[in-house]
PDB file of N, CA, C and O in Angstrom:
ATOM      1  N   MET A   1      -4.383 -59.335  30.774  1.00  0.00           N
ATOM      2  CA  MET A   1      -5.293 -59.111  29.677  1.00  0.00           C
ATOM      3  C   MET A   1      -5.027 -60.084  28.529  1.00  0.00           C
ATOM      4  O   MET A   1      -5.957 -60.585  27.898  1.00  0.00           O
ATOM      5  N   ILE A   2      -3.748 -60.342  28.267  1.00  0.00           N
ATOM      6  CA  ILE A   2      -3.418 -61.260  27.179  1.00  0.00           C
ATOM      7  C   ILE A   2      -3.870 -62.673  27.523  1.00  0.00           C
ATOM      8  O   ILE A   2      -4.313 -63.417  26.648  1.00  0.00           O
ATOM      9  N   GLY A   3      -3.758 -63.046  28.803  1.00  0.00           N
ATOM     10  CA  GLY A   3      -4.225 -64.367  29.229  1.00  0.00           C
ATOM     11  C   GLY A   3      -5.729 -64.520  29.032  1.00  0.00           C
ATOM     12  O   GLY A   3      -6.206 -65.569  28.598  1.00  0.00           O
ATOM     13  N   PHE A   4      -6.468 -63.463  29.355  1.00  0.00           N
ATOM     14  CA  PHE A   4      -7.913 -63.503  29.146  1.00  0.00           C
ATOM     15  C   PHE A   4      -8.236 -63.661  27.669  1.00  0.00           C
ATOM     16  O   PHE A   4      -9.116 -64.442  27.307  1.00  0.00           O
ATOM     17  N   LEU A   5      -7.542 -62.935  26.824  1.00  0.00           N
ATOM     18  CA  LEU A   5      -7.785 -63.047  25.381  1.00  0.00           C
ATOM     19  C   LEU A   5      -7.443 -64.435  24.861  1.00  0.00           C
ATOM     20  O   LEU A   5      -8.089 -64.930  23.938  1.00  0.00           O
ATOM     21  N   THR A   6      -6.440 -65.060  25.443  1.00  0.00           N
ATOM     22  CA  THR A   6      -6.071 -66.409  25.038  1.00  0.00           C
ATOM     23  C   THR A   6      -7.172 -67.405  25.397  1.00  0.00           C
ATOM     24  O   THR A   6      -7.520 -68.270  24.594  1.00  0.00           O
ATOM     25  N   VAL A   7      -7.708 -67.281  26.591  1.00  0.00           N
ATOM     26  CA  VAL A   7      -8.800 -68.170  27.015  1.00  0.00           C
ATOM     27  C   VAL A   7     -10.059 -67.881  26.192  1.00  0.00           C
ATOM     28  O   VAL A   7     -10.787 -68.801  25.819  1.00  0.00           O
ATOM     29  N   PHE A   8     -10.305 -66.612  25.914  1.00  0.00           N
ATOM     30  CA  PHE A   8     -11.452 -66.242  25.081  1.00  0.00           C
ATOM     31  C   PHE A   8     -11.310 -66.817  23.672  1.00  0.00           C
ATOM     32  O   PHE A   8     -12.292 -67.258  23.075  1.00  0.00           O
ATOM     33  N   ALA A   9     -10.075 -66.812  23.140  1.00  0.00           N
ATOM     34  CA  ALA A   9      -9.835 -67.393  21.823  1.00  0.00           C
ATOM     35  C   ALA A   9     -10.094 -68.900  21.837  1.00  0.00           C
ATOM     36  O   ALA A   9     -10.584 -69.453  20.852  1.00  0.00           O
ATOM     37  N   ALA A  10      -9.769 -69.561  22.944  1.00  0.00           N
ATOM     38  CA  ALA A  10     -10.063 -70.992  23.057  1.00  0.00           C
ATOM     39  C   ALA A  10     -11.573 -71.229  23.065  1.00  0.00           C
ATOM     40  O   ALA A  10     -12.057 -72.185  22.461  1.00  0.00           O
ATOM     41  N   ALA A  11     -12.309 -70.361  23.747  1.00  0.00           N
ATOM     42  CA  ALA A  11     -13.768 -70.490  23.769  1.00  0.00           C
ATOM     43  C   ALA A  11     -14.362 -70.240  22.382  1.00  0.00           C
ATOM     44  O   ALA A  11     -15.282 -70.943  21.962  1.00  0.00           O
ATOM     45  N   LEU A  12     -13.839 -69.246  21.678  1.00  0.00           N
ATOM     46  CA  LEU A  12     -14.308 -68.990  20.319  1.00  0.00           C
ATOM     47  C   LEU A  12     -13.968 -70.145  19.384  1.00  0.00           C
ATOM     48  O   LEU A  12     -14.729 -70.453  18.467  1.00  0.00           O
ATOM     49  N   SER A  13     -12.830 -70.779  19.617  1.00  0.00           N
ATOM     50  CA  SER A  13     -12.461 -71.939  18.814  1.00  0.00           C
ATOM     51  C   SER A  13     -13.442 -73.085  19.029  1.00  0.00           C
ATOM     52  O   SER A  13     -13.814 -73.783  18.086  1.00  0.00           O
ATOM     53  N   GLY A  14     -13.853 -73.269  20.266  1.00  0.00           N
ATOM     54  CA  GLY A  14     -14.859 -74.294  20.543  1.00  0.00           C
ATOM     55  C   GLY A  14     -16.195 -73.950  19.919  1.00  0.00           C
ATOM     56  O   GLY A  14     -16.891 -74.823  19.400  1.00  0.00           O
ATOM     57  N   TYR A  15     -16.549 -72.682  19.971  1.00  0.00           N
ATOM     58  CA  TYR A  15     -17.812 -72.241  19.384  1.00  0.00           C
ATOM     59  C   TYR A  15     -17.799 -72.424  17.871  1.00  0.00           C
ATOM     60  O   TYR A  15     -18.808 -72.804  17.278  1.00  0.00           O
ATOM     61  N   ALA A  16     -16.656 -72.153  17.251  1.00  0.00           N
ATOM     62  CA  ALA A  16     -16.544 -72.286  15.801  1.00  0.00           C
ATOM     63  C   ALA A  16     -16.223 -73.722  15.377  1.00  0.00           C
ATOM     64  O   ALA A  16     -16.157 -74.017  14.184  1.00  0.00           O
ATOM     65  N   ASP A  17     -16.027 -74.605  16.344  1.00  0.00           N
ATOM     66  CA  ASP A  17     -15.703 -76.015  16.097  1.00  0.00           C
ATOM     67  C   ASP A  17     -14.474 -76.145  15.197  1.00  0.00           C
ATOM     68  O   ASP A  17     -14.469 -76.891  14.217  1.00  0.00           O
ATOM     69  N   ILE A  18     -13.428 -75.393  15.565  1.00  0.00           N
ATOM     70  CA  ILE A  18     -12.199 -75.367  14.770  1.00  0.00           C
ATOM     71  C   ILE A  18     -11.456 -76.688  14.864  1.00  0.00           C
ATOM     72  O   ILE A  18     -11.074 -77.257  13.842  1.00  0.00           O
ATOM     73  N   GLY A  19     -11.252 -77.172  16.052  1.00  0.00           N
ATOM     74  CA  GLY A  19     -10.536 -78.425  16.225  1.00  0.00           C
ATOM     75  C   GLY A  19      -9.911 -78.473  17.610  1.00  0.00           C
ATOM     76  O   GLY A  19      -9.702 -77.448  18.258  1.00  0.00           O
ATOM     77  N   VAL A  20      -9.625 -79.672  18.035  1.00  0.00           N
ATOM     78  CA  VAL A  20      -9.107 -79.862  19.385  1.00  0.00           C
ATOM     79  C   VAL A  20      -7.684 -79.319  19.522  1.00  0.00           C
ATOM     80  O   VAL A  20      -7.238 -79.046  20.636  1.00  0.00           O
ATOM     81  N   TRP A  21      -6.970 -79.160  18.414  1.00  0.00           N
ATOM     82  CA  TRP A  21      -5.618 -78.617  18.468  1.00  0.00           C
ATOM     83  C   TRP A  21      -5.604 -77.209  19.044  1.00  0.00           C
ATOM     84  O   TRP A  21      -4.569 -76.757  19.533  1.00  0.00           O
ATOM     85  N   ALA A  22      -6.732 -76.506  18.998  1.00  0.00           N
ATOM     86  CA  ALA A  22      -6.804 -75.145  19.539  1.00  0.00           C
ATOM     87  C   ALA A  22      -6.589 -75.153  21.056  1.00  0.00           C
ATOM     88  O   ALA A  22      -6.116 -74.166  21.620  1.00  0.00           O
ATOM     89  N   ILE A  23      -6.933 -76.260  21.714  1.00  0.00           N
ATOM     90  CA  ILE A  23      -6.692 -76.368  23.155  1.00  0.00           C
ATOM     91  C   ILE A  23      -5.195 -76.360  23.420  1.00  0.00           C
ATOM     92  O   ILE A  23      -4.724 -75.660  24.317  1.00  0.00           O
ATOM     93  N   ALA A  24      -4.452 -77.129  22.650  1.00  0.00           N
ATOM     94  CA  ALA A  24      -2.999 -77.179  22.839  1.00  0.00           C
ATOM     95  C   ALA A  24      -2.345 -75.837  22.515  1.00  0.00           C
ATOM     96  O   ALA A  24      -1.426 -75.412  23.215  1.00  0.00           O
ATOM     97  N   ALA A  25      -2.806 -75.176  21.472  1.00  0.00           N
ATOM     98  CA  ALA A  25      -2.235 -73.885  21.106  1.00  0.00           C
ATOM     99  C   ALA A  25      -2.498 -72.848  22.197  1.00  0.00           C
ATOM    100  O   ALA A  25      -1.613 -72.068  22.549  1.00  0.00           O
ATOM    101  N   SER A  26      -3.704 -72.848  22.719  1.00  0.00           N
ATOM    102  CA  SER A  26      -4.042 -71.908  23.781  1.00  0.00           C
ATOM    103  C   SER A  26      -3.282 -72.226  25.062  1.00  0.00           C
ATOM    104  O   SER A  26      -2.837 -71.316  25.760  1.00  0.00           O
ATOM    105  N   ALA A  27      -3.131 -73.500  25.374  1.00  0.00           N
ATOM    106  CA  ALA A  27      -2.395 -73.891  26.576  1.00  0.00           C
ATOM    107  C   ALA A  27      -0.930 -73.501  26.472  1.00  0.00           C
ATOM    108  O   ALA A  27      -0.340 -73.042  27.450  1.00  0.00           O
ATOM    109  N   LEU A  28      -0.338 -73.679  25.303  1.00  0.00           N
ATOM    110  CA  LEU A  28       1.051 -73.268  25.114  1.00  0.00           C
ATOM    111  C   LEU A  28       1.205 -71.754  25.237  1.00  0.00           C
ATOM    112  O   LEU A  28       2.199 -71.268  25.776  1.00  0.00           O
ATOM    113  N   ALA A  29       0.228 -71.020  24.740  1.00  0.00           N
ATOM    114  CA  ALA A  29       0.281 -69.569  24.872  1.00  0.00           C
ATOM    115  C   ALA A  29       0.189 -69.152  26.339  1.00  0.00           C
ATOM    116  O   ALA A  29       0.917 -68.260  26.777  1.00  0.00           O
ATOM    117  N   LEU A  30      -0.697 -69.787  27.096  1.00  0.00           N
ATOM    118  CA  LEU A  30      -0.814 -69.465  28.524  1.00  0.00           C
ATOM    119  C   LEU A  30       0.437 -69.852  29.293  1.00  0.00           C
ATOM    120  O   LEU A  30       0.871 -69.117  30.179  1.00  0.00           O
ATOM    121  N   ALA A  31       1.018 -70.993  28.967  1.00  0.00           N
ATOM    122  CA  ALA A  31       2.250 -71.406  29.635  1.00  0.00           C
ATOM    123  C   ALA A  31       3.406 -70.467  29.291  1.00  0.00           C
ATOM    124  O   ALA A  31       4.244 -70.178  30.146  1.00  0.00           O
ATOM    125  N   ALA A  32       3.455 -69.996  28.057  1.00  0.00           N
ATOM    126  CA  ALA A  32       4.496 -69.044  27.669  1.00  0.00           C
ATOM    127  C   ALA A  32       4.319 -67.718  28.399  1.00  0.00           C
ATOM    128  O   ALA A  32       5.305 -67.090  28.786  1.00  0.00           O
ATOM    129  N   LEU A  33       3.094 -67.290  28.589  1.00  0.00           N
ATOM    130  CA  LEU A  33       2.838 -66.062  29.355  1.00  0.00           C
ATOM    131  C   LEU A  33       3.279 -66.224  30.804  1.00  0.00           C
ATOM    132  O   LEU A  33       3.846 -65.304  31.393  1.00  0.00           O
ATOM    133  N   SER A  34       3.019 -67.383  31.369  1.00  0.00           N
ATOM    134  CA  SER A  34       3.445 -67.651  32.741  1.00  0.00           C
ATOM    135  C   SER A  34       4.964 -67.648  32.843  1.00  0.00           C
ATOM    136  O   SER A  34       5.526 -67.099  33.792  1.00  0.00           O
ATOM    137  N   GLN A  35       5.631 -68.261  31.864  1.00  0.00           N
ATOM    138  CA  GLN A  35       7.091 -68.281  31.855  1.00  0.00           C
ATOM    139  C   GLN A  35       7.653 -66.873  31.711  1.00  0.00           C
ATOM    140  O   GLN A  35       8.642 -66.528  32.358  1.00  0.00           O
ATOM    141  N   ALA A  36       7.032 -66.068  30.873  1.00  0.00           N
ATOM    142  CA  ALA A  36       7.504 -64.697  30.673  1.00  0.00           C
ATOM    143  C   ALA A  36       7.344 -63.863  31.942  1.00  0.00           C
ATOM    144  O   ALA A  36       8.177 -63.008  32.243  1.00  0.00           O
ATOM    145  N   GLU A  37       6.273 -64.118  32.676  1.00  0.00           N
ATOM    146  CA  GLU A  37       6.013 -63.321  33.872  1.00  0.00           C
ATOM    147  C   GLU A  37       6.792 -63.806  35.091  1.00  0.00           C
ATOM    148  O   GLU A  37       7.269 -62.997  35.886  1.00  0.00           O
ATOM    149  N   TYR A  38       6.921 -65.120  35.240  1.00  0.00           N
ATOM    150  CA  TYR A  38       7.532 -65.677  36.445  1.00  0.00           C
ATOM    151  C   TYR A  38       8.815 -66.449  36.170  1.00  0.00           C
ATOM    152  O   TYR A  38       9.288 -67.180  37.040  1.00  0.00           O
ATOM    153  N   GLY A  39       9.375 -66.305  35.000  1.00  0.00           N
ATOM    154  CA  GLY A  39      10.575 -67.051  34.632  1.00  0.00           C
ATOM    155  C   GLY A  39      11.756 -66.775  35.540  1.00  0.00           C
ATOM    156  O   GLY A  39      12.566 -67.665  35.800  1.00  0.00           O
ATOM    157  N   PHE A  40      11.857 -65.545  36.025  1.00  0.00           N
ATOM    158  CA  PHE A  40      12.976 -65.219  36.904  1.00  0.00           C
ATOM    159  C   PHE A  40      12.882 -65.976  38.226  1.00  0.00           C
ATOM    160  O   PHE A  40      13.906 -66.289  38.833  1.00  0.00           O
ATOM    161  N   LEU A  41      11.670 -66.270  38.674  1.00  0.00           N
ATOM    162  CA  LEU A  41      11.512 -67.040  39.911  1.00  0.00           C
ATOM    163  C   LEU A  41      11.931 -68.493  39.702  1.00  0.00           C
ATOM    164  O   LEU A  41      12.535 -69.099  40.587  1.00  0.00           O
ATOM    165  N   TYR A  42      11.608 -69.057  38.524  1.00  0.00           N
ATOM    166  CA  TYR A  42      12.034 -70.415  38.228  1.00  0.00           C
ATOM    167  C   TYR A  42      13.559 -70.489  38.201  1.00  0.00           C
ATOM    168  O   TYR A  42      14.162 -71.436  38.707  1.00  0.00           O
ATOM    169  N   LYS A  43      14.165 -69.468  37.600  1.00  0.00           N
ATOM    170  CA  LYS A  43      15.626 -69.442  37.513  1.00  0.00           C
ATOM    171  C   LYS A  43      16.255 -69.332  38.901  1.00  0.00           C
ATOM    172  O   LYS A  43      17.236 -70.018  39.189  1.00  0.00           O
ATOM    173  N   ARG A  44      15.708 -68.487  39.753  1.00  0.00           N
ATOM    174  CA  ARG A  44      16.232 -68.342  41.107  1.00  0.00           C
ATOM    175  C   ARG A  44      16.072 -69.628  41.899  1.00  0.00           C
ATOM    176  O   ARG A  44      16.953 -69.990  42.679  1.00  0.00           O
ATOM    177  N   ALA A  45      14.955 -70.325  41.706  1.00  0.00           N
ATOM    178  CA  ALA A  45      14.735 -71.586  42.418  1.00  0.00           C
ATOM    179  C   ALA A  45      15.737 -72.642  41.963  1.00  0.00           C
ATOM    180  O   ALA A  45      16.268 -73.386  42.788  1.00  0.00           O
ATOM    181  N   ARG A  46      16.002 -72.717  40.654  1.00  0.00           N
ATOM    182  CA  ARG A  46      16.983 -73.685  40.151  1.00  0.00           C
ATOM    183  C   ARG A  46      18.382 -73.362  40.653  1.00  0.00           C
ATOM    184  O   ARG A  46      19.131 -74.262  41.034  1.00  0.00           O
ATOM    185  N   GLU A  47      18.735 -72.082  40.656  1.00  0.00           N
ATOM    186  CA  GLU A  47      20.060 -71.697  41.139  1.00  0.00           C
ATOM    187  C   GLU A  47      20.208 -71.922  42.641  1.00  0.00           C
ATOM    188  O   GLU A  47      21.315 -72.137  43.134  1.00  0.00           O
ATOM    189  N   GLY A  48      19.101 -71.873  43.360  1.00  0.00           N
ATOM    190  CA  GLY A  48      19.131 -72.083  44.801  1.00  0.00           C
ATOM    191  C   GLY A  48      19.088 -73.545  45.205  1.00  0.00           C
ATOM    192  O   GLY A  48      19.069 -73.861  46.395  1.00  0.00           O
ATOM    193  N   GLY A  49      19.072 -74.438  44.228  1.00  0.00           N
ATOM    194  CA  GLY A  49      19.081 -75.857  44.536  1.00  0.00           C
ATOM    195  C   GLY A  49      17.707 -76.491  44.638  1.00  0.00           C
ATOM    196  O   GLY A  49      17.585 -77.634  45.079  1.00  0.00           O
ATOM    197  N   HIS A  50      16.685 -75.776  44.243  1.00  0.00           N
ATOM    198  CA  HIS A  50      15.311 -76.298  44.310  1.00  0.00           C
ATOM    199  C   HIS A  50      14.827 -76.687  42.916  1.00  0.00           C
ATOM    200  O   HIS A  50      13.785 -76.226  42.451  1.00  0.00           O
ATOM    201  N   VAL A  51      15.591 -77.529  42.274  1.00  0.00           N
ATOM    202  CA  VAL A  51      15.295 -77.909  40.888  1.00  0.00           C
ATOM    203  C   VAL A  51      13.971 -78.655  40.802  1.00  0.00           C
ATOM    204  O   VAL A  51      13.169 -78.392  39.906  1.00  0.00           O
ATOM    205  N   ASP A  52      13.736 -79.580  41.724  1.00  0.00           N
ATOM    206  CA  ASP A  52      12.495 -80.358  41.695  1.00  0.00           C
ATOM    207  C   ASP A  52      11.272 -79.472  41.902  1.00  0.00           C
ATOM    208  O   ASP A  52      10.250 -79.652  41.240  1.00  0.00           O
ATOM    209  N   ALA A  53      11.377 -78.523  42.815  1.00  0.00           N
ATOM    210  CA  ALA A  53      10.257 -77.614  43.071  1.00  0.00           C
ATOM    211  C   ALA A  53       9.988 -76.726  41.869  1.00  0.00           C
ATOM    212  O   ALA A  53       8.832 -76.482  41.525  1.00  0.00           O
ATOM    213  N   ALA A  54      11.047 -76.236  41.223  1.00  0.00           N
ATOM    214  CA  ALA A  54      10.874 -75.383  40.046  1.00  0.00           C
ATOM    215  C   ALA A  54      10.246 -76.169  38.899  1.00  0.00           C
ATOM    216  O   ALA A  54       9.353 -75.667  38.217  1.00  0.00           O
ATOM    217  N   GLN A  55      10.711 -77.400  38.686  1.00  0.00           N
ATOM    218  CA  GLN A  55      10.162 -78.216  37.615  1.00  0.00           C
ATOM    219  C   GLN A  55       8.709 -78.601  37.903  1.00  0.00           C
ATOM    220  O   GLN A  55       7.874 -78.606  36.998  1.00  0.00           O
ATOM    221  N   SER A  56       8.416 -78.920  39.146  1.00  0.00           N
ATOM    222  CA  SER A  56       7.050 -79.264  39.523  1.00  0.00           C
ATOM    223  C   SER A  56       6.111 -78.078  39.330  1.00  0.00           C
ATOM    224  O   SER A  56       4.980 -78.241  38.872  1.00  0.00           O
ATOM    225  N   THR A  57       6.580 -76.897  39.680  1.00  0.00           N
ATOM    226  CA  THR A  57       5.763 -75.704  39.513  1.00  0.00           C
ATOM    227  C   THR A  57       5.501 -75.417  38.043  1.00  0.00           C
ATOM    228  O   THR A  57       4.390 -75.039  37.671  1.00  0.00           O
ATOM    229  N   ALA A  58       6.513 -75.593  37.209  1.00  0.00           N
ATOM    230  CA  ALA A  58       6.342 -75.390  35.770  1.00  0.00           C
ATOM    231  C   ALA A  58       5.348 -76.394  35.188  1.00  0.00           C
ATOM    232  O   ALA A  58       4.522 -76.025  34.354  1.00  0.00           O
ATOM    233  N   MET A  59       5.414 -77.640  35.610  1.00  0.00           N
ATOM    234  CA  MET A  59       4.485 -78.663  35.116  1.00  0.00           C
ATOM    235  C   MET A  59       3.057 -78.398  35.594  1.00  0.00           C
ATOM    236  O   MET A  59       2.097 -78.616  34.855  1.00  0.00           O
ATOM    237  N   HIS A  60       2.927 -77.927  36.837  1.00  0.00           N
ATOM    238  CA  HIS A  60       1.598 -77.574  37.339  1.00  0.00           C
ATOM    239  C   HIS A  60       1.029 -76.373  36.583  1.00  0.00           C
ATOM    240  O   HIS A  60      -0.176 -76.300  36.346  1.00  0.00           O
ATOM    241  N   SER A  61       1.886 -75.448  36.210  1.00  0.00           N
ATOM    242  CA  SER A  61       1.449 -74.304  35.422  1.00  0.00           C
ATOM    243  C   SER A  61       0.938 -74.750  34.061  1.00  0.00           C
ATOM    244  O   SER A  61      -0.087 -74.259  33.588  1.00  0.00           O
ATOM    245  N   LEU A  62       1.645 -75.676  33.432  1.00  0.00           N
ATOM    246  CA  LEU A  62       1.197 -76.203  32.144  1.00  0.00           C
ATOM    247  C   LEU A  62      -0.111 -76.977  32.288  1.00  0.00           C
ATOM    248  O   LEU A  62      -0.987 -76.883  31.428  1.00  0.00           O
ATOM    249  N   ALA A  63      -0.243 -77.736  33.364  1.00  0.00           N
ATOM    250  CA  ALA A  63      -1.494 -78.470  33.601  1.00  0.00           C
ATOM    251  C   ALA A  63      -2.657 -77.513  33.816  1.00  0.00           C
ATOM    252  O   ALA A  63      -3.753 -77.749  33.308  1.00  0.00           O
ATOM    253  N   ASN A  64      -2.434 -76.449  34.554  1.00  0.00           N
ATOM    254  CA  ASN A  64      -3.491 -75.449  34.755  1.00  0.00           C
ATOM    255  C   ASN A  64      -3.861 -74.775  33.444  1.00  0.00           C
ATOM    256  O   ASN A  64      -5.033 -74.488  33.202  1.00  0.00           O
ATOM    257  N   ALA A  65      -2.874 -74.520  32.602  1.00  0.00           N
ATOM    258  CA  ALA A  65      -3.146 -73.922  31.295  1.00  0.00           C
ATOM    259  C   ALA A  65      -3.980 -74.873  30.437  1.00  0.00           C
ATOM    260  O   ALA A  65      -4.899 -74.441  29.741  1.00  0.00           O
ATOM    261  N   LEU A  66      -3.657 -76.167  30.487  1.00  0.00           N
ATOM    262  CA  LEU A  66      -4.447 -77.148  29.733  1.00  0.00           C
ATOM    263  C   LEU A  66      -5.881 -77.223  30.244  1.00  0.00           C
ATOM    264  O   LEU A  66      -6.821 -77.317  29.455  1.00  0.00           O
ATOM    265  N   LEU A  67      -6.048 -77.181  31.553  1.00  0.00           N
ATOM    266  CA  LEU A  67      -7.397 -77.226  32.122  1.00  0.00           C
ATOM    267  C   LEU A  67      -8.204 -75.988  31.751  1.00  0.00           C
ATOM    268  O   LEU A  67      -9.379 -76.092  31.399  1.00  0.00           O
ATOM    269  N   ALA A  68      -7.577 -74.822  31.829  1.00  0.00           N
ATOM    270  CA  ALA A  68      -8.280 -73.579  31.489  1.00  0.00           C
ATOM    271  C   ALA A  68      -8.653 -73.555  30.008  1.00  0.00           C
ATOM    272  O   ALA A  68      -9.771 -73.178  29.655  1.00  0.00           O
ATOM    273  N   SER A  69      -7.736 -73.951  29.154  1.00  0.00           N
ATOM    274  CA  SER A  69      -8.000 -73.953  27.718  1.00  0.00           C
ATOM    275  C   SER A  69      -9.054 -74.993  27.345  1.00  0.00           C
ATOM    276  O   SER A  69      -9.950 -74.730  26.543  1.00  0.00           O
ATOM    277  N   GLY A  70      -8.931 -76.167  27.937  1.00  0.00           N
ATOM    278  CA  GLY A  70      -9.910 -77.224  27.663  1.00  0.00           C
ATOM    279  C   GLY A  70     -11.297 -76.857  28.157  1.00  0.00           C
ATOM    280  O   GLY A  70     -12.291 -77.103  27.474  1.00  0.00           O
ATOM    281  N   GLY A  71     -11.365 -76.274  29.334  1.00  0.00           N
ATOM    282  CA  GLY A  71     -12.669 -75.851  29.864  1.00  0.00           C
ATOM    283  C   GLY A  71     -13.308 -74.771  29.016  1.00  0.00           C
ATOM    284  O   GLY A  71     -14.515 -74.798  28.777  1.00  0.00           O
ATOM    285  N   ALA A  72     -12.504 -73.818  28.560  1.00  0.00           N
ATOM    286  CA  ALA A  72     -13.038 -72.756  27.707  1.00  0.00           C
ATOM    287  C   ALA A  72     -13.496 -73.312  26.367  1.00  0.00           C
ATOM    288  O   ALA A  72     -14.532 -72.904  25.843  1.00  0.00           O
ATOM    289  N   TYR A  73     -12.734 -74.236  25.815  1.00  0.00           N
ATOM    290  CA  TYR A  73     -13.104 -74.853  24.539  1.00  0.00           C
ATOM    291  C   TYR A  73     -14.424 -75.611  24.672  1.00  0.00           C
ATOM    292  O   TYR A  73     -15.314 -75.485  23.830  1.00  0.00           O
ATOM    293  N   VAL A  74     -14.536 -76.396  25.735  1.00  0.00           N
ATOM    294  CA  VAL A  74     -15.771 -77.177  25.939  1.00  0.00           C
ATOM    295  C   VAL A  74     -16.952 -76.249  26.189  1.00  0.00           C
ATOM    296  O   VAL A  74     -18.056 -76.520  25.717  1.00  0.00           O
ATOM    297  N   ALA A  75     -16.741 -75.162  26.920  1.00  0.00           N
ATOM    298  CA  ALA A  75     -17.812 -74.208  27.160  1.00  0.00           C
ATOM    299  C   ALA A  75     -18.264 -73.561  25.850  1.00  0.00           C
ATOM    300  O   ALA A  75     -19.461 -73.381  25.627  1.00  0.00           O
ATOM    301  N   GLY A  76     -17.320 -73.215  24.992  1.00  0.00           N
ATOM    302  CA  GLY A  76     -17.689 -72.658  23.685  1.00  0.00           C
ATOM    303  C   GLY A  76     -18.422 -73.664  22.832  1.00  0.00           C
ATOM    304  O   GLY A  76     -19.378 -73.317  22.139  1.00  0.00           O
ATOM    305  N   LEU A  77     -17.985 -74.909  22.876  1.00  0.00           N
ATOM    306  CA  LEU A  77     -18.647 -75.965  22.126  1.00  0.00           C
ATOM    307  C   LEU A  77     -20.064 -76.198  22.645  1.00  0.00           C
ATOM    308  O   LEU A  77     -20.993 -76.391  21.860  1.00  0.00           O
ATOM    309  N   ALA A  78     -20.228 -76.179  23.965  1.00  0.00           N
ATOM    310  CA  ALA A  78     -21.558 -76.353  24.560  1.00  0.00           C
ATOM    311  C   ALA A  78     -22.473 -75.200  24.206  1.00  0.00           C
ATOM    312  O   ALA A  78     -23.663 -75.403  23.965  1.00  0.00           O
ATOM    313  N   LEU A  79     -21.937 -73.999  24.171  1.00  0.00           N
ATOM    314  CA  LEU A  79     -22.745 -72.837  23.803  1.00  0.00           C
ATOM    315  C   LEU A  79     -23.195 -72.938  22.360  1.00  0.00           C
ATOM    316  O   LEU A  79     -24.300 -72.513  22.023  1.00  0.00           O
ATOM    317  N   ARG A  80     -22.351 -73.497  21.506  1.00  0.00           N
ATOM    318  CA  ARG A  80     -22.712 -73.671  20.102  1.00  0.00           C
ATOM    319  C   ARG A  80     -23.850 -74.684  19.956  1.00  0.00           C
ATOM    320  O   ARG A  80     -24.720 -74.537  19.098  1.00  0.00           O
ATOM    321  N   LEU A  81     -23.830 -75.702  20.798  1.00  0.00           N
ATOM    322  CA  LEU A  81     -24.838 -76.757  20.691  1.00  0.00           C
ATOM    323  C   LEU A  81     -26.195 -76.355  21.275  1.00  0.00           C
ATOM    324  O   LEU A  81     -27.208 -77.005  21.020  1.00  0.00           O
ATOM    325  N   LEU A  82     -26.199 -75.276  22.063  1.00  0.00           N
ATOM    326  CA  LEU A  82     -27.468 -74.815  22.634  1.00  0.00           C
ATOM    327  C   LEU A  82     -28.299 -74.175  21.600  1.00  0.00           C
ATOM    328  O   LEU A  82     -29.406 -73.723  21.890  1.00  0.00           O
TER     329      LEU A  82
END
């Protein structure tokens, strides 16, 4: 639910034309939620010797958060322009 509200806030930011920094703030919030939920798995992977896999997964999570936040922002901006 918190993740949905974060993406919704990014869309509202685009609609209100707040600024592009809202994408980064929303992406960081989504990445922090992912870390809070799956952080123990990252830790287990690092302790098990899978450091590259854990780091790659964390970076992919951040990239997905950026894509979701950016898409929501652009959708809100497009809705404003309609």
